[in-house]
N, C-alpha and C positions, 0 to 999 in steps of 0.2 A: 458291438455285440454284447450280449448279456454276460455278466460276471461269471467266471467259472466257479462252480460250487467248491467250498472248502472241503478238503478231504478229511475223513476221520482218521485220527492218529492210530496207527496199528503198530505197537512195539513188538518186535520179534526177539525172542531169546534163543533163536535157532543157533546151532553151532556152525560157524562159518570158517572157511579157509582151512589151512593146514599149518605148516611149519611155524613154530613160535619165532617171534622177532627177537632182536638183540635185547637182553635184559641185563641191567647193571647188577654186579655182585654186591653192591653196597647197600643192601636192604637194611634199614635201621630198625632193629627188632628189640623191644623191651621184653623182659621175662614175663611169661604167662603166669597168672596165679594158678594155684593147684587145681581149683575147680574148673578153670578154663582149659587146662591140659586134659582134664577128664572130658571136657566138652567134645573133644575129637571122637570120643567113644560114646557120648551121650548127646546125640544131635537134637534130642527133644528140647533141651533147655537153651543151648547156644546155637547161633546161626551166623556163619561168616557171610558178610556182605561186602562185595567188591565195589570200591569207589574209584572209578577212572576219572581223571581230571586233567585239564589243560587251561591255558590262559594266554591272553595277548596274541591271538591269531592274526589280527589286523588284516583280514581278508587275503592272506597269502595262500591262495588256492594252488598255484603252481609252485614248484620247488624254489624257494628263495635262493638268490645267487650270492657269491662272495662269502664274506664272513657271516652274513645273515643266514646262510644255509649250512653252517657247520656248528658242531659242538665239540668241546674238549673233554676227553675221557682220561681219567687217571688210571695208570697201569699198575699192576702189582709191584713192579720194581721202582715205583716212584716217578717214572717218566710219564709224559702225556702224549696223546695222539689226537688228531682231529678226525672227525667222522662227518661225511656229508649227511644232512638230515633235513626233513621237512617235505612238504607237498601233501595236499589233501588226499591224493590218490593212495599214498603210502600210509598216511594217518588213519584212513578208513580201514585199510587192511590190518594194521597193527591193533587198532581198537577191537576189531571183530575177532581177531585171533586171541586177544587178551580175554575176551568174554567167554571163550570156550571153557566148558566145564563149570561155569559159575551161574547157577540158577538165579542167584540174587546179585544183580549187578546194576549199578547206577553210574551214569556219566554226567559230570558237572563241570562247569567252567567258571573262571574268575574274572571275566570282563575283558573289554577291549577286543572283542572278537571281530568287530568291524571298525572302520575309521582308519585314516592314514593308510589306506589300502592301495595295492597296485592297481593299475588301470583296469585289468580284467574284472575286478569287483567294484572299484571306486567309480568307474565310468557309469555304472548302473546303480549307483547309490546303495551298493553292497547287497543287492538282492541275490546275486549269485552265491555269496557266502552264506546267507541265511538258508538258501536252498540246500547248500552242501551240509550245513549243520543239521538240518532236518534229516538228511540221508545218513549222517553219522549217528543218529539216534541220541542226540544230546537231550538230556532230561531237564536241565535247569542251569541257569547262569546268573551271576550278578551283573549289574551294569558296570561299565568302566567310564572313565572320563571321555574316551573317544566316542562312546555311544551318544554323546551330547554334541558332537561336532556340528550337526545340522539341526540341533534343537530338539525339544521334547516332543513336538508333533511328529517329526520324522522318526524318532525312536518308537513312538506309539504305532506308526505305520509299519515299522519293521516287526513289531510284535503282532499286530492285528491284521496286516495285509492291506491291499488296495494299491492302485497305481500312483505313481509319484505325482504330486499336485502340479508340478511344472512340466516335467518331461514325459509324463503319461506312462503308458504300458510299453514295455520293450518287446513283448511277444504277443501272440494272439490270445494269451490267457492272463487274467489278472493275477498279480503277485499275491500269494496266499499267506505270507507272513510266517512267523516262527511257530513251530509245533511245540516249542518249549517255552516256559515262562522266564522272562527277564525279571529279576528281583531288584528292587530299588528302595529298601527300607528307610534309608537316611536321606532320600531326595524328596523334599516336600513341595507341593504346590503352594505358593505364597497366598493364594486366594482361599484355598480350602484348609490349608494346614495339614493335609493328608499326603501320604506317599503317592507319587504319580503312577506307580505300577505296584504290583503285589510286593509286600514286604517279606513274605515267607511262603514256603511251599512244602507240602508233606508227601514224601514218597511212601507208597504202601505196596506190600506184596504179602498176601495172606495175612498173618498176624504180626508182621514186622513193619514198624513205622519209623522213619527217620525224617526229621525236619531240617529244612535248609533256610537260612537267613542270608540275604544278599545285600551288601553295601558297597559303595564306591568311596574313594578317599574324600575326606571332608574338604580338602583343598582344591577340588575340581574347578571352582570358579576362577582360580588363579592360573589355570593351564588350558582353559577352553575359552574361545571367543565369547565376548559378552552376550552376543545374540543367542549363542547356544544354551546359555543358562539363565536367560531372562525369565523372571517370574518364578525362579526356583530357589530353595534354600537347601544347603547341604549340612547335615548334622554330624556330630561326633560319632565315629565308627563304633567304638566300644560301648558307649551309652545306648546307642540304637540296638546293637546286637543284644545287650543285656535286657532291654525292654521287651523285645520280641521273644527272647528265650523264655521269659516268664509267661508270655501269652501261649507259647507252644506247650509249656508244662501244664498250664491250666486246662489245655485241651487233651492232656494225657500223653503228649509226645515227650519222652525223656531223652531220646537220642537226637542230638542236634549237631549239624555241621554249619560253620559260617563260611560264606563265600565273600572274600574281602578283596576289593581291587585296591590294594595297597600292599607294599612288600618290603623286603629287606635286601641286605647285601652280604652274601656269604664270604668267608675268608678266602675261598678258592673259586676259580672260574671253571673248575671241572664239575660236570653235572653229577658225578657219582662220588664226590668228595664226602667223607664222613663228617658231617656238620657237628656231630656230638662228640667227636674225638677229643680227648683231654690234651692239655698243653697249649703252648702259644699258637696263635693263629687259627684256633678252632672257633666254631660258632658263627653267629650272624649278628649284624648290626642293622640300624635303620628304623624307620617308623613302625614296622610291624612288631618290633620287640615290645615297645610300650603298649601297643594295642593288645597284643596277646596277653600281656601281664595284667591287663585290666578287663578282659572279657571273662564273664562269669564261668566258673567251673562246670556249669550245666552244659556248656558247649564242649563237644568231644574232639573236634578236629577243626583246623583252619586251612582252607584252600585259598591261596593268595595270588597276587600278580603285580602288575604295574611296573616293577623295576626290571622286568625281562631277565631276571636271574633264575638260576636253577638251584634248588635246595630242598632237602628233606631234613628238618631239624625238630628237636623238641625244645619248647620254651615253657617254663613253669607257669601254671595258671595261678590265680590269686591264692589258692590254697596250698601252693607249693608242689602240686603234682605235675609231672611232665605231660605235655600235650603236643601232638603232632602238628607241625606247621609246614606246608609244602608250597612249592612253586615250580612250574615246568617250563622255565625259560620263556621263549616267545616264538611266534611265526610257525607254530606246529612242529617244532623240532623235537620236542619231548612230550611224553605224557606221564602222569603219575599213577601208579597202581597202589592203592591203599586197601588193606583188609581191616574192616571194622567188625569186631566180634560182638554180636547183638545178644543180650541176655533176655530171653523171653520172660523170665521171672520178674525182672525189674523194669524191663522195657528200655534199659539203658545200654550203653556200650561198655564192655569190659575194657576200660581205658588202657590198662597195662598190656593188653593183648594186641594193641594196634600195631600193624606193620605197614611200612610204606617204602617205596623206591621209585626213582625216576627211570624211565626207559627211553632209549633213542628211537625216533621215527626214522629208521634206516631206509635206504632206497634199494635194498637188495631183496625186497619181498615183491610179490606180484602187485601190480597196480589194480586198484578197485575199478572194475569196468564202469560202474555207474558214475564214479567221479571223473573218469576219463571222458565219458560222454558229456557230462555237465560242462567241463572245461572246454571241450570242443565246441559245444553249442554257443557258449558265451564268447569264445574267441572268434567265432565266425562273425558275430555282431561287432566285436571290437576291432577286428583286424584292419578295416579300412582307415581307422583313425590311428590305431596303435603302431602300425608298421611304418608309418611315414618317418623318413630320416630327418633329423633336426640338427645334426652336427657330427663332428668327427673328433676322436681323441686318440692320442698316441700311446696311452698306457692306462691302466686302472686309475680311477680317481676315487680314493677311499673317503669314508666318512667317519673315521675313528681318530682319536687323539685329541689333546687339548685344543689344538687348532688343526682342522682337517682340510685336506685339499678340496673336498667337495664344498665345505662351508665357505672357504675362500672364493671359490668359483661362483657360488650363488651370490655372495656379497658383491663381487665384481660386476655380475650381471645386473644386480639391483642398482648399483652406482651408475652404470651406463644408462639404464632406463631412467633413473632419476635425472641425469643430466640432459636427456632428451626432453623431459618435462620442464626442467628448470636448470639452465646452465650453472646456476649458483650452487648446485648440490655438491657438498664437500666430501661426504663419505657414506658408507652403508654398513649396517650391522645386521647380522642374521643369527637368530636363536638356534643353538645346536639341536634342540629337540625337534625342530622343523626340518632338519636334514634327515630324511627317513632312510636313505640308502646312498650308496656310491654308484659310480658308473663303471662297468666292467668292459675291458677291451675286447674280450672274447665274445663272439656273436652268440646271441641266445636263439636266433632263428636263421633265416636265410638272408639277413641283411648284410652280413660280412663283418669281419673283425674291425673294431674301431668305430663302427657306425653307431651313433646314438639315436635311438628311435623315440618317438613321442611317448610310447608306453614306458620306456626306461626313464624318461624325464618325469613322467607322471608318478612313477614309483618313488622318485627322489623328493618331489614336492606335490603331494596329493591334496593339500588342504584348500586350494582355491582362495588363498589370502591375496589381497591386493598389495601393491607396492605403494607405500604412503610416504610423503615428504613432510617434514616438520622442521621448524626452526628451534634451536637450542642455544643458550649461551655456552661459552667454553666451560664455565663452572658447572653447568648442568651436564655437559658431556663427560667431564671428569667424574661427576657423581654417578652417571650411568655405568661407567666402567667399574667403579667401586662397588656398585650394587651386584656385580657378578659374584662377589665373594663376601657379601655382607647382607644384613637384613634377612629376608626370606631365603637367600642363597648362601648363608654363612656356612651351614653344615654340608651342603652339597652344591658346590659352585656351578654356575651355569656360565660358561665362557662364550661370549658372543663372538661370532666369526667376523673378522674385520675385512673391509675392502682394502685394496692395494693403496699404500700411502699412509695408513694408520699403523703406527708401531708403538710398542711399550713393553715394559718388563713386568712379568708376573712372578713375584718372589714368594714361593710356597713355604719358605722357612719362617715367614711372618704369619700373623693372624689377622682375621677380620679384613676390613677395608684396606689396611696397610699392605696387603698382599699385592695390590696394584700400586706400583711405584710411580707416584704422581709426576716427579721430575723427569721420568723417562718417556712420558707420553708425547708423541710427535705426530704431526700431520704433514706429510710431504717434507719431512725434515725439520719443520718449525715447531716450537713449543706451542701448546694450546694457550690461547689468550682468554683468560676467564671472562673478560668483558665483551669479547667479540661474539658475533652470531654465526652459527654453523648450520647449514642446511643438511639434514640427515635423512637418508632413505632407510626404512625398515619395512617389514611386512605389517599388515593391519593388526595382527595379533599383538606384536610388540608395541605398536603405536597406541594400543589401548592399555598399556601398562602390564601386559601379560608376562608370565614367567618370573615374577618377582622383581620387575623393573618399574616401579611407580613413577620415576622421573620421566620415562619415555611416554607416559600418559599425560605429561604436562607441556608438551610442545605446542607451538603456535604456528599459524600460517599453513594449516593442513592442506595438502593437495593429494588427491587419490589418483593413482595411475592404474595400469593394467594389472592383471593377476600375475602372481609370482612365476608361475610356470611359463607364461607367455614371455616374461622378461628373460628367463633362462633360455628359452628356445631362440629368441631373437639374438641373444648374445652369442650363443653357439653357432648359429647360422652365419652371423656377421664375422666371426673370428676364427672359423675353421673351415676346412675343405678336405676332400679326400687326399689331395696332394699336400696339404699343409694342415694336419690335424692339430688341435690344441693340446698342450702338455699340461700335466697336473701342476697346479701352483706349488711353490716351494715350501709353503707354510713357515715362513721366516718373519712373520709380522709380529708375533708374540714371542718374546724371549722368556723362557721359563727357567727359573732358578729353583732347584729342588733342595 
């Protein structure tokens, strides 16, 4: 049938819904200059602009389960409590309520809105999430690393629309694409040397203009499959932002916000923690600090992401002036509400008037009916696949900790699959970032407690990596384990999840590669022989040297097996039943010394 015409975007600033959602009391507010205080009474010069932002949604349309669906809130007496959060039906209501009374309102995002998604979105190449973001009235977003999971051509399809080149159309209408621009200022096509998507975008309402520059982390090629970034170059974040800030200024745009898919680590896990409080333990660390300190003072605020953390901090710009840097956790559990005071006389933001706070996407507000309908429509298509039982568990199998039960289970499944392909397979290693969720004992639908559905398995492993076998010497295997805590992973260790039989001690009192105690490494109780050959199963991402493990890219005797989810499904089916469910692994393979 002929392609459905692309609809014209119609943004509405209507006042929607009623009761306000939960708001954190920890708004970080710097003192207004005297003339900005007068602005409250002289609206002719100053205009408050609301900037709503979120990041790292990862296609979580339905409320995420377990710890992925909770946030921690700091209480006035110093204690903390957890709050169930997330779900696009609630996110839509909260954003629509937040816009009430704000004639000047922008909604922006910091990347990874799609990719590593639950089955409801991932099964359909994230078309449902883009449709939901259109309904959320998202104005603009940066790309993240996960926007490249299926390559630049698929990202262009998400932007521009059209049916999937392999799977075709899922409904009787052609996919329309995103109503909002994806910004990719620092992602260049190797052939043309130009950004693959728009580098910047300018929001305008009457005489108010605010420019947005979007970048992803320069290190994207190290955390995305080689096919996903083929033919692309990723440039320095701060240098790119500074370049396009000058371009915007030459166009007469003085108010600028950077959308950066890179982030930091606050001292507290509570979303409403005062990041700027004095004393020990305050503040933020991580890559975003150096980026923020090098981004030109022409940029007025930084919306960040990638680390899945919650923070509202000020970091000094190169001139020493405080500048707001925010992140709204992940999976749609929070949104950030920032007030930018626009000075019509200068066209710039009165920086000292910037106020910002994170707010919880609580589930005690009415569900947005249009999102409920969207989820229902796509669930109807996904149900025949997603509801199929693939195994049984006796308790929650979590994905947190240095060594997680879910990580161990996946490694065991890949070892079993590897031995089917080649009985010589010795062990398996799983990257922690590829374990996207745990398995919960409580039923999510009508399947019953303890039943693992295909949809739940898909949420755990959504990347469609293959299980690959490679040969390594014992010396190389030891080097791989040391690369967990050295080289690219020295500052932020990536502890590979080991299959049963591989044991060693991780001594965190030491530094660098010495944190892996060489003499402690055992395979089925025997020391590793540096000269012997070991057959190792990993996913295809690790087999390419991903996640800062270059030695894993040097294996020989490659053999490619089934996809990783199929390996997990087969393992669960073979090793569990309703009468004999599988128990969470004990996570005693790595001995951690603190």
